[in-house]
Structures are given as C-alpha cells and as structure tokens.
C-alpha positions, 0 to 999 in steps of 0.5 A: 674278539668276534660278535659271537664271543662278545655275546657269549660273555654278555650273559655270564653273570646271569642272576635270578630273582623271584618276582610275582609269578616268575623266577626271572633270569636277568643281567644286572650291569653298571653302578648299583646306585646309577639311574636304572634302565630296563631293556626288554627284548622281543620274540623270537629274540632274547637278552643278547639283542642288547649285548652291545647296548649295555656297555655303552650305557654302563660306561656313562653311569647307568645301572642296566637291567635286562630280564628274560621275558616269560617263556624265554631263557632262564625265566620260569613260571614258578607254579605248574597251575599258573596259566602260561599267559602271553597277553600284554597286560601279563608281561607288563605285570611281570616287569612291574613285579621285577622292578618291585623285587629289586626295589626299583621305584622307577626306570627308563624302559626301552625295547622292541617287539614284545618288549616295546609293547610291554614298555608302552603299557607301563608308560601308559598305565604307570607313568610314575614307574617310567622316567622315559621310553624308547620304543622301536616301531612306536605306539604298540598298545592294542586290544582284542577288538582292534585285533579282530578288525580286518587289515588290507590283504598286503598287511594281513600277509605280513602276519602269516604266522599269527594265523598259523599259530591259531591252528593246532597244526601251527602250534605243533609245527612251532613246538617241533621247529622253533629254531628254524621258525625263529631263523626265518623270522630273523631273516624276513624281519631284518633282510639286510642283517648278515648275522652268523649262525653262532649269533643266532644260536646264542639267542635261539637257545632261549627259546628252549624254555619249557613255557615258551611254546604255550606263552607264544601261542597264547600271545598271538591267539589272544590278539585275535580274540581266540584265547581268553586272558586272565580276569585279574587283568581285565581292568587294565585291558579295558584302559588299554583298549581306549588307546591311552596317551603316553606322556613320559619323554619318548623316542620312537625308532624304526630301522629303514629295512624293517621287514616286520609289520609296522606302522608309519610314525605319522599314524601314532605320533599324536599318542605321545603327549609329552616330549617326543621324537621319532628317529629312522635309523638308516643303513639297512637296519631291520627289526632287531634294532638294538642288536643291529644299531646298538649305538643309535639305540643307546643314544636314544636311551640316554636322551630320555633318561636324562643326565647322570 
C-alpha cells in the first residue's frame, strides 16, 4: 500500500458536528473511553498530515480527534453573516467549542503551524482543558502589536506571502491559484520532503472550502494589524499580548530542515513553566513534521499524555 492509498483511507469515516459557529468535519478514531488527543493541522495543509500519527496513538488506547480547521475541508461557518475570521483567538474558540460539542472536558493538544498556535492559546488561557501540549516550532503566541514590529531583512523575506496577502492583488492571486500557492509553500517549508502529487492532492482538496480564502487573508492581515478582530475576543487577545506562560507538560519540536519562519528554541524555552522538553528531529524533516516524521511526533504526544 503506497502513501497516497494510506491517506485516502484515513478520512473515509469523516464525521460532522455542530460546534459553536461551525459545522466541523473531523475524524474520531480509537477507543471511545480512551484518553483524548486532539491533533490540529496547519496552513496550507489538512488532517492528512496526521494520517500516519493516528494509528500509532490508537494502537495504545488513545481516542484521537482530528478536526478540519475553519476554512478547510468539510468544516463550514454555518451563518453567512458570521465574519470569516482567522485571528488566533477565533480558532482557539473553535477548538473549545468542538470539545464541548463532543462532551470532552480535557485533552492532549498537538499540532503544527496554525494548529500549534491554536493549541498554545488554549494551553495558556484554559490549562484545565489541556492535559499536555506538543507544539511544532515552539511558543507561537503573539499579538498585533508584536506583528507590527519590524524584523531583520532576512527574516522579513521569509514572510513574503504575509505581505502579498496584504494586497488586493495577493488576495485575488491566492483565490485563483491556491493549489499552486500551497505546493510552493510545501516545497519551500519542507525542501527535503519528496512528497508525490497524489499526496499533495489529498490535502490540497481541503483548500477548496468556500470560507478558505477569506479566513486565510484575514488571518495574515490581522497579524499585521491591517484587519480588525471581533470585539468578543478582545479580552483574550489582551491576555495573549502579555505572552502568558504555559504550565502544562510540553514537548516542542523542530525539523532540522524546516524552511518556514521559526525561532531558535532558546528564544522561547522559558515561556514553558511546567515539565518541558525540546526535540529537534533529524533526517531532513521540514515544517509538516507530523507527516514527515510521524513516529517521532506520536512519541512526543504519548510522552505528554501520560499512561493509558
């Protein structure tokens, strides 16, 4: 069985649940009474990033939930009047609402890119809902104020698409060419990952969501202070702007060939105030660490989730 076949079979049992503003598409695997793990994907990726992680976790008794984030896959914003908001607090609220809808009080949260940022926010603001954290690229909580602070030129270059999205031309270009755009990001963020076209197509299909472009553009414009968030999240964003510590058991991870913007672990290690470890995964592993190194990612999840 090749990689694309494995990916195709992963999402055959896709479910839907009304959760707050969203109708969420998700995978629910493993024993219903097992300790819960929630896996959160990034952009421009989808739930297939965890296709090889899930069986490693269910095999040792974990119940694993893998939702499509807003703007991806079969997740839909239910009302046409709802802002297609991509700010971090909104995505965190989505995950809390998802847990509530399924009657899950607490879970181990693990993710990368947007998913890791979402997991960070929940671990910082609602530690009672997060029993452990695995975060690729470390501490990802930031504010609009920090987003407006200039970086050195080389660092700014790596964020080229953030500035592209700030323009109407960029929005139109992404709407027209989102698959080609995503393929470019995959290749630059994981320059040594030899994914095939079938593997890419499995995930790229999730970008054809009707909310996708609006959510993505809002996310990156919000970071630069070019778009407003929703007032109902202001209190949360004020707390996040103070860079709160994270006290739950945490493993941060980084691939040794990550081509996406990321900080050295020494910069953020002190933000984690509980049991903490950083792991660098060798072997040419890039930004999509769960899909490129599923065993190492699963091992980290099991370490912070504790015994069965």
